[in-house]
N, C-alpha and C positions, 0 to 999 in steps of 0.2 A: 679444228685442225690446227696444230702448231706448224708455222712456216719458218724455216731457217731464214736469217737476215740477208743471206747472199742470194735469195730467190726474188725475182721480179714478178709481181702479180700480172696474170693474163686473164682474159675472159674464161678460158677453159679451167684455170685454177680456181677462179671464183666458183664456177659450176661444181667443181669437185668438192670445194669446201662446203657448199649448200648441201650436197648429197650426204656427206659424212656427218654434218651437223644434224641431219634428219635420221641418222642411223641407217642409211641406205648404202649398201655395199654388195651388189649382186654382179659377179664377174662371169664373163663367157671366156673360157680359156681356148687356146689354139686347138682346133678340130671340133669345137662345140658349135661353130657358127659357119654356115655355108659361105664360101668366098673369102674367109679370113686367111691372113698370112700366118706363117709359123712363128713370127716374132711380134705378133700383135695380140693384145688382151683388151676385151671390151668391157666397159663398166656401163650397165644399163642406166641411163640418164632419165629418159622420159618414154613411157610406153602406154599408148592408148590406141583406139581404133583409127585415129587420123594421123598419128605421128609416131615414129619410132626413132629414137636417137640414142646415141652412145658416146661416152667419152673413150677415145681409143688411146691406149698406151702403145707407143711404137718402140721397137727394139727391146721388148719387154721380157722380163723373167721373174717368175714367182717362186719364192722359197718360203719355208715354214709351213704352218697349218692354216689352211683357209677353210672356214665353215660355210658351205653353200646355203644351209638352211637356217643359219643363225638369225635370231631376232633379239635384239637388245641394244644396249648402249655400245657405242664405238668410240674408241680414242685413236686418233692418228696424228702423225707427224710427218712433215715432208722436208727432206734435206736435199742438198745438191753437192755432189762430189765430182768436181771438174765438169765435164759435159753431161754427166749422168745424174738423174734424179732418183732419190730413194724414198719410197713411201712405206712407212711402217704402220700397220693397222692392227689394233688390239680388239679382238672379238671376245669379250669376257676374259677367260683364262688363257686363251691362245693368241699367238702372234703370227702374222705373215708379213713378208717383205716383198715389195714390188719394185723392181729396177726398170727404168725406162729412159729414153733419151728425148722424147717429145710427146706432147698431149695435144690431141685434136678432137673436134666435134664432128660426128658423123650423123646426118639426119636423113630420114626417109619419110615422105609425106604420101598420104593416101586420100581418097575422096571421102571425107567425113560425112558427106550428105547421104551416103548410102550405108552408113554404119550406125550402130547404137546397141547398147546392152538392154535387153528387156527381160531380165531374169526373174522378175517378181510380178506375179499376176496382179492386175488391177492398177499398175503404176505405169503402164506402157506409154501413154501419151505425155504425161508430165515428164517422165524420164527422157523421152526423146528430145524435148525442148531443153531441159536442164543439162542433159549430157552433152549435147552439141555446143551449148554455150560454154560449159566447163572445158571442153576440148579446145575451144578457141582461146580461153583465158590461159590454159596451161601452155599452149603454143607460144603465146605472146610472153608470158611470164618466164618460162624456162629457156626457150631457144631464140626468142627475140624477134624484133620487127622484120628482120631480113627474110623470115620464113612465113610471114603473113601478109595478106593483101590489105589494102586500105580498108575495105569493107569488113574483113575479118577483125581487124583491130578496133573498129567501132563496135561491132557486135559483141566482142570480148568484154566490153565494159559492162554489159548487161548482167554479168555474174555479180556485180555490185549493186544490182537493183533488187530490193527485198522481196517483192512478189515473185521473182523468178529464181531466187535461190531457196535454199533449204528451209529458211525460217518461217515462211508463210504457208507454202504449199509443197511440203517435201515430196520429191520424186520417188523416194524410197523409204522404206521403214527405218527406224532409228539406228539399227545396227549397221546400216550401210552409209550413214551420213558421214561426210567429211566436212565439218563446219569450218568457215573462214571468219575472220574478225577484221574490222567490226561489221558483223553481218546485218545490222539493222540500218546502217547509214547508206543511203543512196548517194553514190558520188555524183559530182557535177556532170562528168562525162556519161554516166549511165542515164541520168535524167535527160541530157541533151539528146541522146540516141532514141530513147523512148518517145520523146516529143516528136522527133523526125518520123518515126515509125507511126505514131498515133495520127500525126497530121496526114501522112500518106494514106492511112486507113480511114481517115475521116472520123475518128473516135473522139468525139467531144467530151464524153464522160471521163475517159482516161486522162485526157489533157487537163481537166479540172482537178483530178486526183494528183496529177504531177505538180501542179501548182502548189498543192498542200505540202507535198514532199519538200519542195524548194523552200517554203516558208518555215517549216518546222524541223529543219536539220539541227542537230545538236545532241545533247545528252539523252540517254534513254535508260530505262531500268527494265529488266527482264522479269516479267511475271508470267512466263509461259507455263509454269507448273502451278499457277494460282487460278482462282475463279474471279473474273472481273465482271461485276455488275455495274449497270448504270447506278449512279449514286442514289442511295435510299432516300425516300421523301416521306417525312412524318407529317401528315395533315391534321393530326389530333394530338398535340403535346402541349400541356399547360406549363410544364417547367421540366428541367433536367438537372440533377445534381446540385450545382451551386448557383443556379438561377431558376426563379419561378415567376413567370409572367402573371400567373393567376394570383399568387399570394403577395408578390412584392409590387407588381403593376408599375414597374420602373424601366426606363431605357437600359439601366445596368443589367437588370435581370435578363433582357433579351440579348445583351451583349455577351453575358455569360453562357447563355444557351447557344449562341453562334460559335463561341470558343470551344465548348465542351461536347456538343452534339456530335462533331466529327469522331470523337473518341468512341462513340457508340454506333458508328457506321453511317450516320445521317449526314447528308450534304446539303439539304434544303428542308424547310419546314413551315408550317403555319402556326404562329403563336396563338394558343387557344385560351379564350376567356371562360368565365363561368357565369352562373346566375348570381350576379352581384347588383347592388344599386346602379342605376343608369349612370350616375356621375363617375363611379369607379370604372365602369366599362369604357366610358369616354376617356378616362385617364390611361387606360390600356391602349386605346386607339391612338392617342396622341404620342405615346411612348413608341408604338410600332411605327408611326409615321417618322419619328425622329431617327430611329435606328435604321430604318429602311433607307432614308436619305444619306445617312453616314455610310451605309453598306460596309460594315466591318468584315474583315477576313474570317474564314471559317464557314460553318453552315449558312447558307443564305435565307434570310427571312423573306418568304414569298408573299406573306400577307397574314390575315387574321382569320381565325375560325371562331365565330360567335356561337358558342354552345350555350344558348340561352340569350336573353332571359325568358324567351317564349316557350317554356317547357311545362309539363304537367307535374304538379307537386306530388301526385300519387306515385310517380316513378322518378322522384327527384334524385335518388341515389345519394351521393355526397354533396349535392348542391344545397343551397340555402332555400328553405321552403318559402320564406317571406319575400324572396326575390324571384320567384316563379310567377311571371306576369302573364296575363292574357295577351295574346298577339294583338299589337296595335300598330297600324301602318304609320301613324304619326310619330311614334317612338322609333320605328324602324328608320324612317326618313331622317330623323334627328340623329341617330347613330351613324348612318351612311354619310350624312353631311358633315359629321365630325372628322371624317377621313380627309386629310389634305390630299393624299393620293388615293383616288377612289378605286384604283385596281388592287389596293391592298384588301379590300372588302371582298374576299373570295368565297367564303363558305359560311352557312349558318345551319345549326341544328334547331329543329322546331318540332312541337307537338301539333300535327296538322288537325287533330280532332277538336282543338280549342276554338271558341268563337273568335272570329277575326283573322284566322290563319290564312284563309283564301286571299284576302287583300295583301298581307305580308308576302305570301308566296308569289303573288302576281307582281309585286314591286321587285322582288329578288329576281324573277324571271326577266323582267324588263331591263334589269341592270346587270345581268350576266353573273349573278351570285348564286353559286351552287347551294342547293338545299338538301337536307337529309332529315329523315324521321329519327327522333331520338327522345328519350325520357318521355315516352308516349304511351297512352292507353288506347291508341287508335284501333278501331275495327278494320277488318279487311276492306269492307266496302267504303269506309272513310278514306283509306289510302288509295283505293281504286279511283275514287272521285277526285282527289287532290293531285293525282299524277298529271292531270292536264295542266297544272300550274308549275310544272318543272321539277317536282320532287325527283331527285336523282339517286338517293340511296338511303342507308340506315347507319346511324352512328352507334358504335359498339354493339353490334348485332347480338341479339338475345338478352343482352344485359340492359336493364332500365327500360323495359318495354313489355306490353301485354303479350302473354304466352300463346301457345298454340293449343286450339281445340278443333276437333275433327268436324264440328258443325260451324264454328266461328275461328277462322284461321288466325285471327289477331294480327298484331303487328309482326310477330316473329314469323307467322305463316306467310304474310305478305312479302317479307324479305326473301323467303325462299322461292316464292312463286313468280314474281315478276322478273323476267329475264333480263330486262333493260335496266335494272336498278342495281346499284353497287351495295355490297355488304362490307362495311368496315368492321374489322375485328381489332380489338385492342389488346395488346400484350398477350400473346398466345401462350400463357403460362400453364394452362390447365386449371387455374384457380377460379377466375371469374367466369370463364366458359370452358367446359370440359374439352379434352382433346377429341372426344367422340362427337360432341356437338359441332365443333369446327369441321371435323372430317365429313359429317353429314352435309353441311353447307358446301363444302368443297366438292363433294360428289354431285350435288344438285346444280350449283351455280357455275362450277368450273372456275379456274384460276383467273379467267379474263373478267369476272365480276366480283372479285374480292380485293380489298385494300387492306394491307396490314398497317396498324398504327400502334402507338404505345400507351396513350392516354397517361403518360407519366406527368406528375405534378411538381416535382422538385420538392418532395415532402420535407426535407431537412430545412426548407425555407419558410415553413409556416410561421406566421406572425403572432399566433396565440396558441390554440389547441385544435388539432385536426384528428378526428376520430376515423381511422381506416377500418370500418367494421369487417371488410372481407379478410384483411390480413390480421385482424384482432390486435391492433397496435394503435395507441394514441400517441401522436407527435405533439409534444408540449414545448413551447418556447421557454427557455430557462436561461435568462440573461444572454450571455454570448454562446450558450450551448443549446442543444435540442435533446430533450429527454424522450427516449422511446419507452413508453409504458406498455408492456405486453399485458394482455388480458390475464395471463397466468400469474401476474405479480412481478415478473422479471423487469428490471429497468436497466437501461444502458444510456450513456451520453455520448454524443458526437459533436464535432465541430462543424457547423453548417457551411463553412467557407473552405474546408479541406476536402478537395475532390476525391482523393483516395479514401477518405473516410466515409463519404456519402454515396459513392457511385454504386455500391451494392445495395442501397436502400430499396431501389426499384430495379426491375429487369430492363436492361438497355434494349434498344432496337436490335442490335446485332445478336444479343443473347436470345431475344425473342425469335428471330429467324432460325437460329440453330435449334431452339427448343421445338419450334414447329416442325422443322425437318426431321428431328429425332423421333417425334411421336405421331406423325402422320405420313401420308404417302406423297406429299408434294415433292416435285423435282426441281431442278436448278431453273428451268424455264418458268415454271410456276412462280418460283420465288421472285424472279425478275419482274414478272407481270405485277404481282401483288405489292412489291416494294418500290417499284420505280415507274413502270410504264402506265399502270392504271391510275395511281394517284396523280401523276402528271396530267393525264388526260381528264381526270375527273374535275380538277380545279382549274382546267384551261391554262395550264403552264407547259403543254407539250410542244410549244414552239421553241423551247430552249432546254427543257428538262425531260428525264425519263427514258432516254435512249442514247446509244452510242453511234453517232453518225456525224458526218460533216455539218458544220454550222451550229451544232448544239454545244451548250456549256460542257466543258470538260470535268464533269462531275462522275467520279468513279469510286466504287466500294470494292476493295480488294480483300478476298478471303482465301484461306487455304482449303484443302480438300476436306477438312473436318468442319468447315464453315466457322472457323475462328477468325476473328477480324485481324488483318495485317495492317491496313492503312486505308485512308481515303484521300481522294483528290477533289478539292473544292475549287472549281473553275480554274483548274490546271495547277493548283498548288498542293503539294503533298502535305498531309497532316497525320501525324502519329501521336498517340498518347505519350 
């Protein structure tokens, strides 16, 4: 509203300015209100079940065209001619002029404790609380402290406490919401009042949450239309994109994985070795120790997954046959003692049918190292026997293991049969394991006994030649490039240090999640279990990973409704590609 220079601001004029700036101009003309004078016109200022207030124009006269039902932008100007005020209001194409000598505030208060609008089924109780708090806030904000008791002023502050306003538990459907900003910031006054109420009620849990509100006040981002998962945990990943722990065996390879795995939705992982000479595995262990101690930003290295060397060469897959050793507890002790930080030795894949496996499994059980059946020709009875030594699951289920027969269930049958054992599935592309096979396991095991991994290798980082017989591609080191030799004769070259060039060589964790959801019947809760909660529990990291609750690391994976990756938070730090 434009105000002439010869007009002195008053509280009433400020209120008039607020209304007009909000496009509010609802007049009650003489004769339209009981008890009104012939020379008085009322402008509705605040109207709810607890307060009714008007701005009253005294000695008033209205000329021009006033649109009672008008909804839209309003332009207004206030002038003063001697002792008389002139308010010119433009409602779209029409203009009305209101002449008056004085402006005052008229307020009527009611017992808000006996009122409330409950016009939407199912929202009655929340609506009652939120509506009454909103009434108090409006009284205080619009008509001031003079019309509120001390207690009402305190309670009005609760409109700025997120769990009591529309953002957390809306009291009405979206079409009725009237949001206020900043809606996520709990004010100091609101927290103080909630502390008082919580103390009076003896609610210790609420007091702890209030302490968190105080600690984490500040900037926020609105992901209310996105899907927020606990950060994805990949417990079987040899390498990714520009870093390969398996091929390079260097601290820098792990640093690259820490840097780039968040681009794939992963917030923590186990660096995974392979069946290599023992000294090379030790090199990997020492690299993991160093990087864990450095603790670089990005995806957190939680430890090492020893996929071998105690695996069966009959089911070696892409592992080196000459490095598939018989289980030997002395070798296992040597590997374990190579770890400077023993907690990093978290997981081992082993063929339990091989001689000496019982001693290795017993050692792992004693040192809280999770063990899984993999690259194995074990019979059902052999696995049944070895479960006593702590076998907890199966590595890349169905792949690299003895298949099912109706008289001899084999390794694959044991994976489906034992309810308390985890089935790890690697990169649910439909290539290594068909979607139907995965769906069968999902129906039998349920999402609470499945862990999703990638088994990515960082193929572009091969140091010589790597034959990926499933994809029918050979990856060949060619000076500073890597040549992709397809079995059909096609060749292409990529720069192994160019993330954009190599990120599509393998399916990422986030892509695997989307692919699984597109081709199977898994839901969002299933995904959360398989990608976050289950792997954290499986490798004994659920004290800080795998769920969203107070005291846990702030690891989050944010996806849109199509399960396309938006960003991740690794220990509270946002990371986007």
